[in-house]
Backbone bond lengths (Angstrom), bond angles and torsions (degrees), N, CA, C in turn:
res aa  C-N    CA-C-N  psi(-1)  N-CA   C-N-CA  omega(-1)  CA-C   N-CA-C  phi
1 X - - - 1.452 - - 1.529 108.06 -
2 X 1.322 115.66 124.96 1.452 121.56 -176.53 1.524 109.28 -122.89
3 X 1.347 115.81 74.96 1.467 120.06 -179.02 1.513 109.83 -81.98
4 X 1.340 115.06 143.01 1.456 120.76 175.91 1.518 108.74 -125.76
5 X 1.308 115.37 145.73 1.460 121.33 179.85 1.520 109.20 -91.56
6 X 1.329 115.82 120.67 1.456 123.09 177.13 1.518 109.24 -129.53
7 X 1.335 116.34 155.01 1.464 119.94 168.55 1.518 107.04 -76.33
8 X 1.309 117.14 132.79 1.464 122.48 -175.71 1.519 111.72 -71.43
9 X 1.327 116.14 141.63 1.459 121.54 173.65 1.529 110.85 -88.99
10 X 1.337 117.01 -24.25 1.465 120.18 -173.94 1.525 113.79 -103.09
11 X 1.332 117.91 -34.99 1.472 121.47 -177.57 1.516 109.58 -103.24
12 X 1.316 116.04 65.76 1.449 118.57 -176.52 1.516 111.09 -124.08
13 X 1.319 114.29 140.42 1.450 121.32 171.40 1.522 108.38 -106.85
14 X 1.322 116.84 -47.49 1.466 121.04 175.36 1.529 109.59 -108.13
15 X 1.319 116.11 -70.12 1.463 118.36 -177.59 1.520 113.98 -135.37
16 X 1.322 118.66 8.05 1.461 121.83 172.98 1.512 115.95 90.33
17 X 1.332 118.91 9.14 1.464 120.85 -179.36 1.528 110.80 -64.19
18 X 1.321 117.68 -51.03 1.471 120.83 -178.83 1.531 111.28 -65.96
19 X 1.325 117.05 -36.73 1.470 120.69 176.54 1.518 111.60 -63.75
20 X 1.321 116.47 -37.97 1.464 120.29 176.77 1.517 111.88 -67.93
21 X 1.334 116.68 -39.67 1.460 120.25 176.09 1.530 110.94 -63.69
22 X 1.332 116.18 -35.44 1.467 121.03 177.55 1.522 110.24 -62.87
23 X 1.315 117.46 -45.25 1.464 120.60 178.19 1.519 111.62 -63.87
24 X 1.323 116.83 -40.46 1.461 121.21 -176.15 1.525 112.56 -71.09
25 X 1.340 116.65 -46.93 1.461 120.55 -176.04 1.528 113.31 -94.10
26 X 1.324 117.87 -6.39 1.465 123.32 -179.87 1.533 111.47 57.53
27 X 1.340 114.69 45.75 1.462 122.95 175.99 1.525 106.72 -120.21
28 X 1.307 117.33 144.22 1.467 121.03 -179.31 1.525 110.64 -55.40
29 X 1.330 115.89 134.53 1.463 121.68 -176.51 1.530 111.90 -61.62
30 X 1.316 117.89 -29.94 1.468 120.93 178.46 1.524 110.76 -64.69
31 X 1.320 116.92 -40.00 1.469 120.97 178.70 1.523 109.74 -65.36
32 X 1.327 116.83 -42.75 1.471 120.40 179.14 1.524 110.12 -61.93
33 X 1.324 116.89 -43.56 1.472 119.95 179.63 1.523 111.44 -64.34
34 X 1.339 116.98 -42.00 1.470 120.29 179.35 1.526 111.21 -63.74
35 X 1.325 117.09 -42.75 1.467 120.61 178.61 1.520 110.24 -63.62
36 X 1.346 116.67 -41.38 1.468 120.57 179.75 1.537 110.68 -62.57
37 X 1.330 116.23 -43.75 1.472 120.52 179.18 1.521 110.13 -65.18
38 X 1.337 117.28 -43.17 1.467 120.65 178.37 1.521 111.59 -59.84
39 X 1.326 116.42 -46.75 1.464 120.10 179.15 1.524 110.07 -62.24
40 X 1.326 116.65 -40.69 1.466 120.14 179.82 1.520 111.67 -63.49
41 X 1.324 116.55 -44.40 1.471 120.64 -179.42 1.524 110.70 -66.51
42 X 1.333 116.57 -45.75 1.458 120.18 -177.26 1.530 112.80 -68.58
43 X 1.330 116.94 -23.12 1.467 119.39 179.90 1.528 112.05 -97.60
44 X 1.301 116.98 8.65 1.458 120.40 178.48 1.515 113.94 93.91
45 X 1.310 117.48 6.40 1.460 121.56 175.81 1.511 114.74 87.87
46 X 1.305 117.17 -48.32 1.455 121.27 -173.22 1.540 113.82 -61.57
47 X 1.353 120.02 -48.12 1.471 119.63 -178.95 1.539 113.24 -61.68
48 X 1.315 117.54 -36.32 1.464 120.53 178.92 1.516 112.23 -66.64
49 X 1.322 116.11 -39.71 1.469 121.02 178.75 1.524 110.19 -68.53
50 X 1.322 116.94 -43.34 1.463 121.03 178.98 1.536 110.18 -63.04
51 X 1.334 117.14 -43.17 1.472 121.20 178.81 1.529 110.57 -61.37
52 X 1.329 117.68 -39.37 1.464 121.24 179.28 1.533 110.53 -65.67
53 X 1.316 116.58 -45.27 1.471 120.42 -179.84 1.527 110.27 -63.24
54 X 1.323 117.46 -41.73 1.464 120.79 177.19 1.531 110.40 -62.60
55 X 1.343 116.72 -42.22 1.468 120.88 178.79 1.528 111.44 -61.92
56 X 1.327 117.25 -36.73 1.469 121.15 178.76 1.524 109.92 -60.32
57 X 1.324 117.32 -40.41 1.460 120.74 -178.09 1.530 113.34 -81.35
58 X 1.326 117.67 -28.15 1.466 120.89 -176.50 1.529 112.40 -87.17
59 X 1.325 117.86 -43.61 1.470 121.55 -176.10 1.527 108.72 -80.34
60 X 1.345 117.44 123.15 1.471 119.25 -179.62 1.529 111.68 -70.90
61 X 1.326 115.51 154.22 1.468 119.80 177.51 1.522 109.52 -74.62
62 X 1.301 115.19 146.08 1.455 122.40 -179.53 1.531 109.86 -58.57
63 X 1.340 117.96 130.47 1.464 119.79 178.30 1.535 111.20 -62.36
64 X 1.320 116.19 150.57 1.464 121.08 178.60 1.519 108.57 -62.93
65 X 1.324 116.98 131.49 1.463 122.34 179.05 1.515 114.53 85.80
66 X 1.328 118.18 -3.75 1.461 121.98 -179.96 1.521 109.77 -80.02
67 X 1.319 116.27 135.68 1.460 120.91 170.03 1.512 108.09 -143.14
68 X 1.300 116.40 151.47 1.454 122.62 -175.93 1.519 109.27 -79.99
69 X 1.346 117.08 92.88 1.461 121.30 -176.90 1.516 112.30 -66.71
70 X 1.345 117.75 -32.63 1.458 120.47 -179.12 1.519 111.83 -60.76
71 X 1.321 116.81 -28.04 1.461 121.22 -178.38 1.527 111.11 -64.99
72 X 1.338 116.69 -31.94 1.457 120.66 -175.71 1.523 113.41 -103.26
73 X 1.303 118.26 -9.68 1.456 121.78 -179.19 1.524 109.83 -67.84
74 X 1.309 116.78 124.94 1.451 121.46 178.70 1.514 114.10 79.01
75 X 1.305 118.56 7.85 1.457 122.35 -179.86 1.522 108.53 -98.02
76 X 1.320 117.02 108.90 1.460 120.77 -176.91 1.530 111.95 -72.84
77 X 1.344 117.67 -14.33 1.465 119.93 178.39 1.524 111.83 -78.61
78 X 1.312 116.92 -20.03 1.462 120.88 -177.54 1.526 108.85 -84.29
79 X 1.313 116.56 120.30 1.462 122.31 -179.25 1.523 109.03 -123.44
80 X 1.312 115.56 137.61 1.449 120.64 174.77 1.516 107.58 -86.33
81 X 1.323 116.47 132.71 1.447 121.63 179.01 1.534 107.72 -68.03
82 X 1.338 118.07 119.76 1.452 122.25 -175.89 1.522 112.36 -62.88
83 X 1.318 117.38 -31.86 1.459 120.35 178.33 1.516 110.98 -64.13
84 X 1.337 117.11 -41.62 1.456 121.68 178.20 1.531 110.98 -67.95
85 X 1.326 115.95 -34.66 1.446 121.21 -177.87 1.531 111.75 -68.68
86 X 1.329 118.06 -30.36 1.463 123.08 -176.54 1.509 112.99 -84.79
87 X 1.307 118.93 -5.61 1.490 120.89 -178.20 1.501 111.08 -76.34
């Protein structure tokens, strides 16, 4: 398994940092955002904001057309829409 951390292009509110963490750790993006906000509030706000800005510059943006295939491999709940497949 060769997972890479990217900022998400699709699950973004500001710049996709939390969405990328969701893809990497396979945790719901809402939980990641809540934890980030909690840490920011409990630390006085400034360290959480600085950490986010640093993450924006350090974590590369997800390449166009990239999707995390490992997330769906072996998952019987994931179905490909047949209409999209036939196009």
